[in-house]
C-alpha positions as CSV (number, residue, x, y, z in Angstrom):
1,M,19.2,-10.5,27.4
2,F,20.3,-7.1,28.7
3,N,23.8,-7.1,27.3
4,N,24.4,-4.1,25.0
5,K,20.8,-2.9,25.5
6,N,19.4,0.5,26.5
7,I,17.2,0.3,29.5
8,L,15.0,3.1,31.0
9,I,13.6,3.1,34.5
10,T,10.9,5.7,35.3
11,G,11.1,6.6,39.0
12,G,14.5,5.1,38.9
13,T,15.9,6.8,42.0
14,G,13.5,4.8,44.3
15,S,14.3,1.6,46.1
16,F,13.4,-0.6,43.2
17,G,15.5,1.4,40.7
18,K,18.6,1.3,42.8
19,M,18.4,-2.4,43.4
20,Y,17.6,-3.1,39.7
21,T,20.6,-1.0,38.7
22,K,22.8,-2.8,41.1
23,M,21.7,-6.2,39.9
24,I,21.9,-5.3,36.2
25,L,25.4,-3.9,36.5
26,S,26.6,-7.0,38.4
27,Q,25.1,-9.5,36.0
28,Y,25.1,-7.9,32.5
29,K,26.9,-5.3,30.4
30,P,24.1,-2.9,29.3
31,N,24.9,-0.1,26.8
32,K,22.8,2.4,28.8
33,I,20.8,2.5,32.0
34,I,18.7,5.7,31.9
35,I,17.3,6.8,35.3
36,Y,14.3,9.0,34.6
37,S,12.9,10.9,37.6
38,R,12.0,14.4,38.7
39,D,14.1,14.8,41.8
40,E,17.6,16.3,41.0
41,L,18.9,15.7,44.6
42,K,18.0,12.0,44.5
43,Q,19.6,11.7,41.1
44,Y,22.7,13.4,42.4
45,E,22.9,11.1,45.4
46,M,22.3,8.0,43.2
47,G,25.0,9.2,40.8
48,Q,27.6,9.0,43.7
49,S,27.0,5.3,44.0
50,F,26.2,4.4,40.4
51,N,28.6,6.3,38.1
52,D,29.5,3.6,35.5
53,N,30.0,4.8,32.0
54,C,26.6,3.3,31.0
55,M,24.6,5.4,33.5
56,R,22.5,8.3,32.3
57,Y,20.3,10.5,34.5
58,F,17.4,12.3,32.9
59,I,15.3,14.9,34.8
60,G,11.7,14.5,33.9
61,D,8.2,13.6,35.0
62,V,6.0,10.9,33.6
63,R,3.3,13.5,33.4
64,D,5.4,15.2,30.6
65,G,4.8,13.1,27.5
66,E,7.2,15.2,25.3
67,R,10.1,14.7,27.7
68,L,9.4,10.9,28.0
69,N,9.4,10.7,24.2
70,E,12.9,12.3,24.2
71,A,14.2,10.0,26.9
72,M,13.0,6.8,25.2
73,C,14.8,7.5,21.9
74,G,16.8,4.3,21.2
75,V,15.6,2.5,24.3
76,D,15.1,-1.3,24.1
77,F,13.4,-2.0,27.5
78,V,11.4,0.1,29.9
79,I,10.5,-0.5,33.5
80,H,7.7,1.8,34.7
81,A,8.2,2.2,38.4
82,A,7.2,5.9,38.9
83,A,4.0,6.3,40.9
84,L,2.4,8.2,43.8
85,K,2.2,5.2,46.2
86,H,1.2,6.3,49.7
87,V,-2.5,5.5,50.5
88,P,-3.3,8.5,52.8
89,V,-1.5,10.9,50.5
90,A,-3.5,9.7,47.5
91,E,-6.7,10.0,49.5
92,Y,-5.9,13.6,50.3
93,N,-4.5,14.6,46.9
94,P,-6.6,12.5,44.5
95,M,-6.1,14.5,41.3
96,E,-2.3,14.5,41.7
97,C,-2.4,10.7,42.1
98,I,-4.5,10.4,38.9
99,K,-2.2,12.6,36.9
100,T,0.9,10.6,37.8
101,N,-0.5,7.0,38.0
102,I,-3.0,7.1,35.1
103,N,-2.0,10.0,32.8
104,G,1.6,9.1,33.4
105,A,1.0,5.5,32.4
106,E,-0.6,6.6,29.2
107,N,2.4,8.8,28.4
108,V,4.8,5.9,29.0
109,I,2.7,3.7,26.6
110,K,2.6,6.4,23.8
111,A,6.3,7.2,24.1
112,A,7.2,3.5,24.1
113,I,5.2,2.8,20.9
114,K,6.5,5.9,19.2
115,N,10.1,5.0,19.8
116,G,9.8,1.3,19.0
117,V,10.7,0.1,22.5
118,E,10.8,-3.7,22.5
119,K,9.4,-4.5,25.9
120,V,7.8,-2.6,28.7
121,I,7.0,-3.9,32.2
122,A,4.9,-1.8,34.6
123,L,5.1,-2.3,38.3
124,S,1.8,-2.7,40.1
125,T,0.6,-3.5,43.6
126,D,-1.8,-5.9,45.5
127,K,-3.8,-2.8,46.2
128,A,-4.9,-2.8,42.6
129,S,-6.7,-6.1,43.2
130,G,-10.3,-5.3,44.2
131,P,-9.2,-1.7,45.2
132,I,-11.0,0.3,47.9
133,N,-8.6,3.2,48.0
134,L,-7.7,5.8,45.3
135,Y,-4.1,4.6,45.0
136,G,-5.3,1.0,44.2
137,A,-7.9,2.3,41.8
138,T,-5.4,4.3,39.8
139,K,-3.0,1.3,39.7
140,L,-5.8,-0.9,38.5
141,A,-6.5,1.7,35.7
142,S,-2.8,1.7,34.9
143,D,-2.7,-2.1,34.7
144,K,-5.7,-2.1,32.3
145,L,-3.9,0.6,30.2
146,F,-0.7,-1.5,29.9
147,V,-2.5,-4.7,29.1
148,A,-4.8,-3.0,26.5
149,A,-1.8,-1.3,24.9
150,N,-0.9,-4.6,23.3
151,N,-4.1,-4.2,21.2
152,I,-3.0,-1.0,19.6
153,V,0.6,-1.7,18.6
154,G,-0.5,-3.5,15.4
155,A,2.5,-4.8,13.5
156,R,4.9,-2.8,15.6
157,K,7.2,-4.8,18.0
158,T,6.4,-3.1,21.3
159,R,4.9,-5.4,24.0
160,F,3.6,-4.5,27.4
161,A,3.2,-6.5,30.6
162,V,2.5,-5.9,34.3
163,V,4.1,-7.3,37.5
164,R,2.0,-7.2,40.6
165,Y,3.4,-7.9,44.1
166,G,2.9,-6.9,47.7
167,N,4.7,-4.7,50.2
168,V,8.4,-4.5,49.6
169,V,10.3,-5.1,52.8
170,G,12.6,-2.2,53.6
171,S,11.6,0.0,50.8
172,R,11.4,3.8,51.4
173,G,8.3,4.7,53.4
174,S,7.4,1.1,54.2
175,V,6.6,-0.3,57.7
176,V,10.0,-1.9,58.5
177,P,12.1,1.3,58.2
178,F,9.2,3.2,59.9
179,F,9.4,0.8,62.9
180,Q,13.2,0.9,62.9
181,K,13.2,4.7,63.1
182,L,10.8,4.7,66.0
183,M,13.0,2.2,67.8
184,A,16.1,4.3,67.1
185,D,14.4,7.4,68.4
186,G,13.6,5.6,71.7
187,A,9.9,4.9,71.2
188,K,8.2,3.2,74.2
189,E,5.6,1.5,72.0
190,L,4.9,0.7,68.3
191,P,1.7,1.8,66.6
192,I,-0.4,-1.1,65.2
193,T,-3.3,-0.4,62.9
194,D,-5.1,-3.5,63.9
195,V,-4.0,-6.7,65.6
196,D,-5.5,-8.9,62.8
197,M,-4.2,-6.8,59.9
198,T,-2.1,-8.8,57.4
199,R,0.1,-7.8,54.4
200,F,1.9,-9.7,51.6
201,L,5.7,-9.2,51.9
202,I,8.5,-9.6,49.4
203,T,12.1,-8.6,49.6
204,L,13.5,-5.9,47.3
205,R,16.0,-8.3,45.7
206,D,13.3,-10.9,45.0
207,G,11.0,-8.3,43.6
208,V,13.7,-7.1,41.2
209,K,14.6,-10.6,40.2
210,F,10.9,-11.4,39.5
211,V,10.7,-8.4,37.1
212,L,14.0,-9.3,35.4
213,D,12.8,-12.9,34.8
214,N,9.5,-11.8,33.4
215,F,11.2,-9.8,30.6
216,T,12.2,-13.3,29.3
217,R,8.7,-14.8,29.9
218,M,6.5,-12.1,28.6
219,H,4.7,-12.1,25.3
220,G,2.5,-9.1,25.9
221,G,-0.6,-8.7,28.0
222,E,0.3,-10.6,31.1
223,I,-0.1,-9.6,34.7
224,F,2.6,-11.6,36.5
225,I,1.8,-12.4,40.2
226,P,4.3,-14.2,42.4
227,K,3.2,-16.5,45.2
228,I,4.5,-14.7,48.3
229,P,3.8,-15.0,52.0
230,S,1.4,-12.9,54.1
231,M,1.9,-12.1,57.7
232,K,0.2,-10.2,60.6
233,M,1.7,-6.8,61.1
234,V,1.6,-7.3,64.9
235,D,3.9,-10.4,64.4
236,L,6.3,-8.2,62.3
237,A,6.4,-5.7,65.2
238,K,7.1,-8.5,67.7
239,A,9.9,-9.8,65.6
240,L,11.5,-6.4,65.3
241,A,11.0,-5.3,68.9
242,P,10.0,-8.2,71.1
243,D,10.1,-6.1,74.3
244,L,8.1,-3.1,73.1
245,P,4.3,-2.9,73.7
246,H,1.9,-2.0,70.9
247,K,-0.7,0.7,70.6
248,V,-3.7,0.0,68.4
249,I,-4.4,3.2,66.3
250,G,-7.1,2.0,64.0
251,I,-7.4,1.6,60.3
252,R,-6.7,4.6,58.2
253,P,-8.9,5.8,55.3
254,G,-8.6,3.6,52.3
255,E,-6.9,0.7,54.1
256,K,-8.0,-3.0,53.9
257,M,-7.7,-5.4,56.8
258,H,-6.3,-8.0,54.3
259,E,-5.0,-7.4,50.8
260,V,-5.4,-10.0,48.0
261,M,-3.1,-10.7,45.1
262,I,-5.8,-11.9,42.8
263,T,-9.6,-11.5,43.0
264,A,-12.0,-14.4,42.7
265,N,-13.3,-13.0,39.4
266,E,-9.7,-13.1,38.0
267,V,-9.0,-16.7,39.0
268,P,-10.6,-18.3,35.9
269,Y,-8.1,-16.5,33.7
270,K,-5.0,-17.4,35.6
271,K,-2.2,-19.6,34.3
272,V,0.3,-21.2,36.7
273,W,3.9,-21.3,35.9
274,V,6.0,-23.9,37.8
275,N,9.0,-22.3,39.6
276,L,7.8,-18.8,38.5
277,Y,9.0,-17.5,41.9
C-alpha cells in the first residue's frame, strides 16, 4: 500500500524512523519519505545512510504548526513518532514535555486534516496506560487527541489511530545500550532499580512491522496493542553480563514497578485480532 505514496515521519531521525525507512525502502517503492525533525546533525547523519531519490529531510518541530502544515502538503500517510520520552527529564521539565507531546499532537492532527492526509498513526507507550508520571500522562492525552480527531474530520478522508507498545529493545536511550556502554567502559557492577521490576519488551523490527501492518487494519479511532512479553530487569542484566554483580539504586521519580499495556477499565472495550502480532 506504500508504493508511489508520500510518507512523513515526525521525529524521523530516531531509532523507529531509521528502521521504518529501511524496511519501507526494502519492501516498497514510495514516491517520497519525508523525515521531519529538529536536529540538523541527526538529519545529516541519517542522510549518509539513506540517500535514495525518494528521501526528503525537513527541519522542523512538531510545536510549529505552520511548518508542519507546509511539510504535509501532498502527504498520504503520517507516522507521528516525535516525543519527549525520558521519564526523569519529563518530571524535571514538565512544560517542555507538554508542549511537545500534547501541543505537538494537536498540531499534527490539524495539519493532517488541512492537507487531506489519508491515514495517521501515532506511536504511544505502555506508560500511557494508567499513568503515574508526566510522560505517561502527556502520551495518554495525546492518545485521546488522536482517537477523538476522527470525530471532527466529517466527510473528509483523514483517519487517525494509535499504536501502543512497551520498551523497544536497543533503541536510543533504552536499558540495553545503557548496560552495554557500562560493560564496555569496564563497569564492575550494573545498576538495578529494583530486583522485582518488570518491563514489556519488543524488538525495533517487530515494532515497526506492527505499525506497518496497522495501516492496513485501521479504520480510525483504534488503539492497537500487541501481545508482547514482560521480563524482570534483573534477568535482563544477568543475560547481558552473567558475571557482573548488581547494585540496587531504587525507583526513580515517576517509575512504576510493573507497567501495564491495558488497564482493567479499558478491557471491556477491547477487540482481539487473531495473529495481530
